N, C-alpha and C positions, 0 to 999 in steps of 0.2 A: 758377334752373333752370326751364325751361318745363314745363308740366303738360299731361296729357291726361286727358279724362274717360272713365271706363269705365262703361257701363250694363250692369247685371246682369239676369238673367232676371226677377227680382221687381220690376223697375222702379227699384230703387235705383241710386245712382251713387257712384262713388269717383273722387277726383282723385289721380293718381300721376304721378311724374316721367316725362317722355319717355324712351324707351328702357328702361323697366322690363320685365323678362321677365314674360310672362303668368303663369308659375308663381308669381312673387312676389305677384301679386294674390291668387291662391288662398291663399297663406300668410297674407296680411293679413286674409282673411276668416275662416279657421280652419285650424289645423294638420291637423284631420281631413280637410277638403276637399283640402288640399295633398297629403296622403298618398294619397287616393283618386283624384285627378285623373290621367287618362292623357294627355289632350291638351285642347285648347280650340277652340271655334268663335269666331273673331274676325271680326265682320261675317258674311260668307257663307262664309268659308274655315275648314277645319279645320287647325290648326297645332300644332306642338310647344309644350310648356310653356316652352321656351327662347326662343320668338318674342318679339321686343321691340316694344313698342307705340309707334307713331309719331304717331298722331292719335286724335282722339275716335272711339270705336267701342263696339259692344256685344260682350260676352264671355259665353260659356256654357261651363262646364267639362264635359268628357266623363268620366264614370265608368262603372263596370261596370253601373250601373243604366240606362244609356242604350241598352241592347239592341243590335240589329244594327249600328248605326252605330259604337259603341264596340268591339263584338266583331270587326268587320272590321279595325279598326286593330290590335287586340290580336293577331289571327292574322297580319296582315302582319308585325308585329314578330317573331312566333315563326318565321315563314319565314326572316327574316334570321338569327335565332339558329340555325336549322337549317343555313343556309349557312356560318355561322361555324364550327359544329361539323364539317361535312364538310371544309372547307378546312384545318382544324386536323389532322384525322385523315388526309386524303388530299391532301397538298400539291400533287399534280399535277392536281387537279380544276380544271376551268374552269367558271365559273358562268354559267348562262343567266338565266332569270327566275324569280321566286318570288312569285306573287300569292296573296292570300287567295281562298277559294272559299266557296260557300254552307255547306259543312260543315267547312271547315278551311283547308288551304293546301297548296301543293306548291312544289317547287323543282326546276329542271332542271340537270343537270350533265353535262359531258363527262368521262368517267373511262375508265381502261384496261380495266375489266371490269365486268360487271353487279354491282350490290350484292346481297349475300346476307343472309339473316336475321341472321347474326352481326354484319355491318356495321351494320345498322339498330339493333341493340341497343347497339352501341358509340356510334353517333351520338347516340342518345337520352341515354345516360349522359353524354356530353360536353356536350350541351345543358343538362342539369341542373347540371352543374358550372359552366358559364358563367353560368347564371341565378343560382346561389347566390353568385356573386362580385359581383352587383349592379353590373354594368358599365354605363357611361353610353352611351346612344344620342345621338350628336351630329351635327347637320347641318353640312355644309361646302359652301359655294358655291365652285366651282372654275372657272377659265378652261377653256373647252372643250378647248383644245390640251393644257393641263396634265392634265386628266382622262384624255384619250386616251393620253398618255404614261405616266401612272400605271398604267393597266390593261394597256397594251402591255408595260411592264416586268414586270408580274406574270404575263405569259403568258395574258391574258384577251382574246383577239381578239373574242369575242362581245360583251363589254362595250364594247370600242372601237367596234364596229358600232352598238350602241345609242346611245352618246354622239354618234357622227357623225350619226345620224338625228335627234337632238334639235335643235330650232330654237333660235336665240339664241346669243350668245357665251359664256354661262355655263351651268353645269349644277349640279344638286343631288346631293350624295352623302351617305351616312350611314356613320358609323363606329360599331362597338361597341368602345369603348375603343381599344386598340391591336391588337385581335385580328382585326378584319375591317372592310373598307370595301366598300360597294356603291353603284352608281349608282342613285338612287331619288329620287322627288319627295316621299316621305313622306306624312303625318307618322308618327311612331312614339312608343311609350311612352318615358318618360324614362330608365328603366334596365331591364336584363335581370331585375332582382329582381322586377319587376311581373309576370313571366310565371311562373305557378305550376302550372297544370293543363294539360299537353300530352302528346301521345303521337305517336310515329312509327308509322305504320300499315303501309305497304308500299311497294314500288317497282315501276316498270314501264318499258318502252321508250318513248321519245318522240323527237321530231325538233325541231330548232331552228325556232321559229316555226310549229310544227305542219305543216311541209311535208316529205313523205317524200323529197324530193330534196335536203334540207339535211342538216346534221350530225346523225348519230344521237346521242341523249342518254339518260341515265337520269333518270327522274322519281321523286322521293321524295314520298310523300303523308303528311301529318300532320294532326292536329286539335288545337284548343286551346279551352279554356273558362275562364271566370272562377273556377269552383270545381271541386274534385275530385268533388263530388256530380254536377254537370252532366256532367262528363267520363265518370263511371261510367255515367250514364243513357245517354249516347250510345254508349259501347262495348257496353253490353248490347243496345242497339237494333241495332248492327252485327252482333252474334252472331245475333240473331233474324233479321236480314235474310239472313244466310248460309243459315240453315235454310229460308228462304222463297224463295231465289233461283229465279226461274222457269226458268233453264237447268237447274238441278239437279232441280227437281220435274218439269219437262217430260220429262226422261229417265226418272225413277222412275215417273211415271204414264203413260208411253208416249203422250204428247200430240204430240210433234214430235221431229224430229232435223235435223241439218245435215250437209253434206258439202263438203269443200274444192273440189270441182269446180263447186259452185254457191254461191260465197261471198255471204253476206248474203241468201240465199233459204231459206225454210223448207220442209221436207218435213213436211206435216201427216199424222200417223198417224191410225188409225181414231178413237180417242177424241178427239184434237184436232180432227179434222174435224167430229165430232159437236158439240163445243163451239162451233166456228166457226159451224156452221149454226144452232145455237140462237140465237146472237147476231144473225146475219144475218136470221133469220125474226122475231126479237123486234123488230128495228128496222123491218122491213117492216110488221109489224102495227101499229106506232105511226104510220107515215108515210102509208100508203095511205088511211086514213080522213081524213087532213088534206089530201088532194088532190095528193099526190106521185105522179109516174109514174116507173117505173124504166126506165133506159136501159142498153144495152150498147154502148159506143163503141170505136173502134179503139185498138189498143195502140201502133201506129207511125204517125207523121205526118211529112210532108215538112217540111224546114227552113222553108218559106214560112209554115207555120202559126205556128211559134215566133217568126219575125221579126215577124209581124203582132201576136202577143200581147205581144211585148216580152221573152219569156223567153230568146230567143237572145242578146240583149244583156245582160240582167241575171241570167241563171240558167244560162248555157251550161255552166259548169264542173261543175254538178250533174246534168247530163243524160247518159244513156248513148246514144252516137251510133252510127249505123249508116250504111253507104254501100252503095248498090245501083244498078247501071247508071249510075254517074257522078253520082247524085243523093244529097244528104245528108238523112238522116232521124234521128229520135230516138224511142226508146221514151218513152212519155208519163210525165212525173213528176207530173202532176196532170190532172184531168178537165176543168177549166174551159174551156180553149180549144175542146175538142171540143163541149162543150155550147153554146158560142157559135154554132158551125156549125149545130147542130140547131135552135136558136132562129131562125137566119137562113134556114132552109130553107123557111119558110112565111111568108105574110103574117099578121101578128098585129094584133089589135085590143085596145083598152083593156079590152074585155069579157072577153078571155082571161086577163088578168093578175089575180092572181099566177099565173105558171107555175112549177111546182116540179119540177125534175129530180133524181132520185136515182140514184146509180151506185156499184156495189160492185166494179167491174172492177180488174184488176191494174195497179199503178203501179211505176215503177222510178226510182231516183235513184242517182247515181254517188257513193255514200259511200266515203270512203277505207277501205281494208282495215283500217287500224289502229284505226278507231273503231267497227267493227262490233261489236255487243254483243247476241247472242241476238235476241230479238224486239223489243228497244227501239231498236235502231239497225240497220236492214236496208236492203238495196238493192231488194228486191222486197217489196211490201206492198199492202194494199187499205185503202180508207177507206170509212166509211159517209158517202159524199160527197153533197152536194146543192148545187144552185144555184137560187136563187129569183129570178125575173125580175119586178120590181115597178115601179110608177110611183113617182115621188118622194113622192106623197101617201100611198102604202101602206107606206113604210119603217118608220115607228114601230110600226104595228100588226103588221107581219111580224116585226120584231125582238122585240116583246113575246111573240108566239106562240112564237118560238124559245127565248126565255128560259124559258118555261113548259115547253117540251119538254125542255130540258136538266135542269131541276129534277126533272121526272118520272123521267127515265132514271136520274139519279144516286141518287134516293131508292130506286128499285127495287134498286139494288146496295148500299144502305146506305153511300153515299159522301158525305162532307162536301166542300164545295168553296169556293174563293174566286175572285174575278173581277178581271181586269186589262184595262184599256183601253189598247191600244198605239197610239201616235200616229205621225205622219209621220217616216220615216227620212231620213237625209241624201240618199240617192239614191232618187228616186221618179218615177213617171209623172204626167203632168198638171200642174196648177198649184196653188199654195198655197191659193188661195181655195176651190177645189173640195174640197181636203183639209180645210180648216177647217170647211166646211159638213158634210162627211161625219162628221167627229169630233163636231161639235155634235149631229148627229142620233143618233148612238150614245149620247152622254151623255144626251140627252133620253129615249131608250128605257130606259136603265138607271135613271135617276132616276124615270121614270114607274112602273117596276116595283118601286121601293123596294129595288133591289139594291145592296148595298154593293160598292164597287170601288176599286181604286187605279189611278193613271195610270202607265203605263210609257212614258216619253218616248222617242221615236225608234225604237220597236221594232215598228212596223207593217210590213206587207209593202210592196213597192215600188209596188203598184197600189192600196193602200187601207188605212185603219185597221182594227183588229180588236178583238174582245172575246175574250180567252182565259180558259179555266176551268181552275183548278188543283185537282185532287182530292187528298184526304188519305187515305192508306191506314190499315190497322189498326195500324201501328206508327209513324204520324205523319209519313211521308214524303210530299212533294208530287210529283204527276205532272201535267204539262200535257196535257190531253186535248181537250176541246171548243174549237171556235173559231167565231166569227161575224165575217165580214169584209165590209165594205161597199165596193163597187167601182163607181166611175164610169168607170174607164179602159178596161176590156176592151170594154164596149158601144160606146165611142167608137172604139176601134181596129178593131173588127170591123164598125163602121157598122150596129149593130143599130137597129131601129126598130119602132114599132107605130103604128097609126092611132088617134089620140085621139078623144075625143068631139067635138072641133071639126073632125074630118075631116082634120087635119094630121098630119104625121109627128112623132113624139117619140122620144126616146132612153130606153130602160128603164134601171133601175139593177139591178145584180146583187148578191145577198147570197150569199156563199160560206159554207157551214156544214158542219161535221162534229161529231158529238157523242162518239162513241167516239174520234175522231181516226183513227188507223190501227187496224185489227182486231188486228194483231200487238202493238202497244204496249198496247192495252186488255186483251188476253188476258194479257200479262205482268203488268199491274197486278192483274188479278183473281186470277191464280195466287198472287201474293205477298200480296195483301190477305187472301185466304181461306186462305193457306198450303196451297193445293191441295185443301182440303176445301170444294168448291163447294156452295152451297145446292142443295136437291133439284131445283129447276126447271132449274138449269144443269148439274148433274152429268152427264157423258157416260154413265155407267151409274148408274141410280138405285137399283137393287136387284139383289142376287144371291140366287138361290134355291139353298139348300144341302141336298141330300138326305142323310139320316143314313147310309143304306145303299143298296145297289144296288136293293133291292126298292121303294125310295121314289122311284126315278128317274122313273117314268111320271107319278106325281102331281106331282113337281117341274116336269116339262115342262108339265103342264096348268096349273099355277099361273102359270108364265111366260107361257103363251099368254093367259090371262085378263088379266094385267097389261099385256101388249103390246096387246091389243085395246082396253084402256082408255086407251092412249096413253102408257104408261110404258116406259122403256128398261131392259130386264132381261136378265140372263144366268143360265144354270144352271151351277153348278160341280159336275159329275158325276165329277170326277177320283177315282182310286183313292187317296185320301189321307185322313188322319185329320181329324175335324171341327175340331179345334183349329188344324190347319195351314190349312184352308180359310178359317176365320174370320180368322186372322191375315193371310192373303193379301188378303182383302177389305178389312181394316183398312188395310193398307199401300197399297192402291189408293184409299183414302179414299172407298169406296162408302158412300152414306148409310145404306142398309138391307141387312141380311142376314136372309133369311127361311128358317128351318130347317124342314124337312119330315120327319116320321117317321110311325110308325103312328098315333098319336093325331091328328096334324094331318090325315092323309089321311082318317081316319074322320069327322072333324068338319068337313071342308072349311075348314081353318084353316091358319094359319102361326104359328110361334114367331118373334116379331119381335125383332131385335137392332139397335140404333142405333149408329152409329160412335162417338158420344161419350157417349150416355146408357147404353149397354150393354143388358142384357136388359130388354125391355119386356113380356115375357110373351106369352101366346097371344092371337091376334086372328082373328076370322072373316075369310075372304078378302074378302068384300064390305066389311066395315068397314075393313080396311087400305086397299083401293083408294079408298074414299071419303075417308079421312083423307089419303092421299098426294096425291090430286088437289086436295084443299083446300089442302094445303101448297104444291103447285105453283102453283095459281091465285093464292095470296097472296104468291108469290115469297119464301118464307121459307127 
């Protein structure tokens, strides 16, 4: 019998008969490994344990210790278990797709009515019953026509469509014993018994392939972890996230509201507008000393601009279009093409560069109504947007300055972050050599700054590679915020030029950058990060003065005036209500300081200080409180 040589991660080798299942190799190493193994990497491919070895190769076994790689496979298998449970309980259900996600998995179904909570409970119970039976996940290679007939006979037209779209004469399907079969490339866990800690979470409306013109569906979301402990931690985090939901807190704190007549656009209320302005002024204060100039550019541009920039070809479906007097226009989805026109409006010299334009004007993108989500997914938004026009020799220094700026901003908000370098996508402007050069320059800047980062292959914008920054909030969730994008394409398409030291014309390079990202999304992040209890320097109202009785009202007003003159944002609560009620009201509004004024405070020019978390801090002279509060603001605590 012929043999193949298997090379293990420790460098050791084993000789086994050709056609040996990779799972048998695990068994020969140790029964403990065989029990723990979920799948294996053979060469560069992740395969099922039933995969048979045909030639000499390296083998690495995937277990729960292999983190995200193994967890993705585990969740994918749990999604199949969910589909098996649904089709068992709802025989009329048609299956769509069921991928793993960052936090779990989902599966889409066509059913006669929306799922209700009682359905979800029954589905999870059925999943547990199927898991307890330790049913085998088995891969079947089928002739394409055979697979299409199988799914057609089962009343699964969407699966028939997927099989038809798959290239090649054969397709891969997976069975869970005789309970369920799905069209899938795999791999999967060996048996349903490997799936221990999972939970069905909720359901929502969806559409086939995410297109609102297609078949309406019901999507069931779930999550899965290797241990009940990890599942419990995640579910606790979900409950905390519900309490921190920016849409809930935005209403409770009177920051913003929405209306169906303006879908995806925010009505900023007084407190929210104050918060917005604090962030806008904060960013201006950082940028103006660094040589940035602020622009206000048009909101609507003729189609010709977008054809020149390439957005009409590559981004048209995301733009809100307008027609006037027979001409096609679009509300701007980004500022960069307008900034190209500003740069081109004058003769530029190498002595002028870097030129740094900052713009906080309104942007619009045609997001589908089904994906709009409060401040995090909107049709109208603003960015702390900037475009830096540099020579090629200035790229590394400019990116290094931007990296320091990002670090400064996120430290002021007590946010940790990770970095991702996104490279050339499948569809792109320009040529591959220019892209390779741009990617190399960004890598050089990151390496020069000793900044750790990971590569996100193929996730760059169509006009250039980018550095993305993912911040982690107080409960461990990731938010994509800042971005630094290197662009050789727009200067070329707009024929931008500057006069070099050699008196010849040269093409500048543009660095696109935003640190907050969009104001809306960043404010949503801050609301959830701080659970609405903003630090003093950001809080829309920093202190509320609470007179004990009517006779203390005049002194309370004078206290508020002193605080306002010092630059603090203050209100007086002179309502005819009990003290306890007014204190509770301020607490619910998450105001940092409540300053109580009575006879003693008026006589001593003092205030009784109460902090929203520390409680009673005792009496303080007014001058002392102002000094301490301003120090807290200046240190951004």
